[in-house]
N, C-alpha and C positions, 0 to 999 in steps of 0.2 A: 387900926387896919394894918395888915401885914405889909412890910416894905416892898416885897416883890409885886404884890397885887396893886399897891399904890403906884409903883413905877410903870406897870403894864397899863393901867388906866390913864396915867398921865401921857404916856407916849401915844396911846390909842386916841386920846382926845385931841392931840396936836397933829396927828398924821392923817392928812386928807387922802393920801394915796391908799393907805390901809383901809380907811373907812369906805372909800369908793370900791375897792376890790371886794370887800366883804358884801357890800350892798349889791354889786353887780353879780356876785356869785349866787346870792340868795334869789335875786330876781331871775337870773338866767336859768337856775335850777327849776324854779316854779313855772316859768313860761315854757320851758322845754317839755316838762311833764304834761302841762295842760295842752300844748300843741300836739304832742304825741297821742294823748287820749282822744282829742278831737279827730285827728286824721285817721286813727285806727278805727274809730267808731263809724267813720264815713266809708270805710273800705268794705264794699259789699259786691260779691260776684253773683252772676245769674247763670242759669243753664247748667251745663256739666261741671262748671267750676264752683257752684254754690257750696258744696261741702268744704271747700278750701277757705271760705271766708273767715271762719272763726280761728283756725290755726294761723292764717296770715295776719289777722288782727293782733294775735298774741305776739307774733314775731316782730311786727312793727312797733308795738308797745314796748317790748323788751329792748329793742334797739334805741328807742327814744329815751328809755330809762337809763340805759348805759351812757348815752350822750349827755343826759342831764347830770349824772354823777361825775362825768368827765369835766363838765363846765364848773361844777361846784369845787372839785378837787383842784383844778388848775387855778381858779380864783383864790382859793385858800393858800396855795403855794405862792401866788403873787402877793397876797396880803402878808404872808410871813416874811418874804424877802423885803418888801417895802417897810415892814415893821422893824426889821433888823437894821436897815439903812437909817431909818429915822431915829431909832434908839441910839445908834452911834452918834448921829448928828446932834440930838437933843441933850444927851447925857455926857457930854465931854467934860 
């Protein structure tokens, strides 16, 4: 096995903060997308505003998608920072 890959896996196996950040990012991404899909599907107007239902659903879904990507990226940044700290601590 390549030494860099072995080092990466060793630090990842011992770093609980990095593991939790990665897990939280994946779960937060999935939950945010599912919640956005649910809430946008429940958005229905009646009367004169009925033609606006579909465009508003797309807008809500787009905003939830942007929020989901934000959650994922921020958790990946947190995981990278905690990985760097734990790498310094473990490989002295």
